[in-house]
N, C-alpha and C positions, 0 to 999 in steps of 0.2 A: 437702534434703540431710541426711544423717545427721550427728550431732555426737557424737564419741566422747569419753569422759572417764573418768578413773580415779578410784576412790573414794579418799577421804582416809584417815581413821583406820580405815576398814574397815566394811563393812556385813555381814557374814558372811564374814570373812576365813578361816574355818577350817571346812572340811567334811572329815570323815574317813570314807573309805569303804573298808572292807576286808572282803572276803568270808571271810576266814579267822579272824577274831578271836573271835567269841563264839558259835560254832555257829549263827550266823544265816545263814551261807552268804554273806551280803552284809552284813557288819557295818559299820555306819555311825554316825557321830556328827556332829552339827552344833553348832558353837560359837556360841551365841547372843550377839550383841553389840548387838542392837537393843532398843528399848524393849519393855516387857511387852506381850503381845498384847492386842488390844481384846476386849471382851466378845463372846461368841458371838452371831452374827447370821444363821446359816444352818444348814440341816440337816447339812451336812458338818461344821460346827463342833461341833454337838451330838454327832455320831458320834465325833469325836475326843475330846471331853470325857468320853465314857462310859468310856474306858479310861485317863483321866488318872491315876486313883488305883487301884492294884491291889487287887482284892478279896481278902480273906483267907478262903479256903475250907477247911473241915475236911478235904475230900477233893480231891486235885489233879484238875483238869479234864483235864490232859494228862500223865499219869504216864509218866516216862521209861522205866520197865522194860517198858512195853508197846509202845514204838516199834519198828518194823521197820527194823533197821539191820544193816550188815555186822558181822562179828566185829571187835573192836578189834585194831589192829596189835600192841598191847602189853597184857599182863595183869599187868605189874609193879605192886606196891603203890603207891598214891598217896602223895606227900609231904604234910606238913602244909600248910595254906594259907599259913602264914607262910614256909615254905621252898619254895614252889611255883614261884617266878619262873623259875628256871633250867630246870626240866623243861617248864613251860608254854611258855616262850619257844622252847625247842628244838623242841617239837612244832609250834608255829605257824610257825616258819621252815621246817620240813620241808614244811608244807602250802602256805605262801605264797611260798616262794622267796626269793632274795637281795634282791629289791626291798623285801620286808617288813623286812629287817634294818635298813634306813635309816630306817624309819618307826616301828617298834615301840619304845615306851618300856619299859625293862626292869624297872621296879619296880612291885610291887603290880598285876601284870597282870590277874589274875582279879578283884580288887576293882574295878579301873577299868572292866573290861568290864561287870561286873554293874551298877555305878552308871550307866553310860551307857545300857545297855539299859533299865534302869528309867526313865530320864529321857526316852527317845525319844517315848513317847506323850503326854508333857506339853506344855505351852505354852512352857516355858522349860527350857533345859538346865541352868542354874545355872552353877557354876564350871567353867571350862575345865580345871581341874586334875584332873577325873575322867577325862579322855580317855586312852586307852591308846596313842594314836598321835600322831605329829607332824602338824601341820596343813599344808595345801597351800601351796606357795610362790607368789609372784607376787600382784599386786594384782587385786582384782575390778574388772572393766571394764564400763561401761554404754554404751549408745548411745541417742541421742535422735533420733527421727524425727517430724517434723511436730508437735513439741511434746510427744510422748509418750516418756517415759524407760523403758527396759527393760534387762534384762541382755543383754550382748553374747554372741552364740553362741560366741565364742572362749573364754569362761570354761570350757567343758566340757573344754578341754585341760588345765586345772589338776588335773584328777582322773585323768589318764591313768595315773599310776603305781598308783593305787588300783584302777582298773578292770583293769589288767593282772594284779594279784594276784587279783582276783575271778575272772577268766577261768581262771587257773592252778589254783585250788583245786578239788579233786575233792570234790563235795558228799557222797557216801556216806562217804568217808574222813574228812571234817571232822565229820560227825555221829557217826561211830563214835568218834572221839577225844573229842568232847563228852560222849557218853554214858558213856564210860569215866571221864572226869574230872568227871562231874556232881557228886559230893559236894563238890568244892572250890567250885563255883559256888553250890550250895545253902547252904553254910556262909557264904560271902561275902554272900549275899542276906539271910540271917537277921541277920548282923552289921550289915547296912546299916540295919536297923530293922524287919524283918518276921519276927519270931520264929516266926510260924505260917504264913508265906507259902511259896510254892512257885515257885522261880525259872523253871522251864520254862513255867509258865502265863504269867508276865510276858513271857517271850521270845516266846511265841506271840502274845500281845496286841500286842507291839511290831511283829512281822512283819505281823499283820493290819492294824494301823494304817497302816504304810507302803504295803502293797498297796492300801489304800483311797485313797491320794493321787490327786487328780484328774490326768488326763493332758490337758495343754493343747497345742493346735496351735501357738500362738505364745507367746513369752515375755510374761508378764503385766506390766502397767504398774507402775512403781515411783514412790515419792515420796521426796524427799530433804529432810530436816529435821535441823538441828543436826549435820550431818556423817554422818548415818545414813540408810540406805535401809530403807524398809518397802514392803509391797505397797499399791497404791492401793485395791484391793478389800478391804474389811474382812473378808469371809469368808475370803479367802486369808491375810490377816495373822493371823487367829485360828486357823489350822491348827496342828497339833502340830509339835514339833521334827522328828520323823521325816518327816512329810508335806512340810514345807517343804524338807527336805533333798532329797527326791525331785524336787521342782520345780526346785531350783537346780542339780541335776546335768545338766540338759538332757534333752530327749526320748529321745535314743538311749541314753544311760547309764541313764536311768530305766527304760526298757523292758527293758534287759539285766539290771539288778539285780532288777527285779520277777520276771523269769523264774527267776532263781537262787533268790530267796526262796520262790517257789512249790514248787520242788523240795525245798528244805530243810524247808519246812513239812510237805510230804507225808511225808517220811521221819520227822519228829519226831512226827507225829500218827497214823500207822498203828498199829493195835492188833490184832494177830493172836492174842494169847494172853490168858489170864486171870491172868497174874502180877500180884502186888501191886506198887504203886508204890514207887520208891526214895525214901526220905525223908531 
């Protein structure tokens, strides 16, 4: 007989999934509250580690100016990064709808998006203060069957509001807005500590990392120690923040968001022209 229990102080009480927020099409962030990941012990772990630190390339691998995207809805001059919260928030609400209004944190939106995207391929998210969205409500729930502890399938319902936003967002419109607003993201990325880095390359790396998350038929086994849950399989526990997020959303949500990410990636990486990259 299954034994249901609620987590105490929280094993991952904060998954933020919004397909409107960082031109990811399925923007997500996972608030890490579990111990540091174990050393890499599998090929999947090695693959995740390969994108843990962004490479600094003299020439962007995925130049924004060469992406095939629709014409932006607005050609108005961009505000400064410091004064961008109002216009960025307005644009995101237009893309994500009223549900996003209750979730979006209104200050330093671009900076928080950039910091979160940069952290997704890593093994730890770091401070939850970088998140641009409020975290899901309700407690994470587990179920124990024949001595094996796993996440309860009902947890997928905690992300319903985020998934509704993801479904609402039109991917071409989102990418068009992102391309138009790209100088703000690029400036925030350089100010984050990558003066020679290119944010769109990091965004593509984060998308690729999440797309590489394993698809599991059954919820993986968990361990509970000191009030915190970790994966019983060391290889899963050593996955990146973005890949663990995919696992914890549940199979249906994971499949839907991966499909959205593939569309966004295709829009961002199509290169029909020889135009120079936007720096």
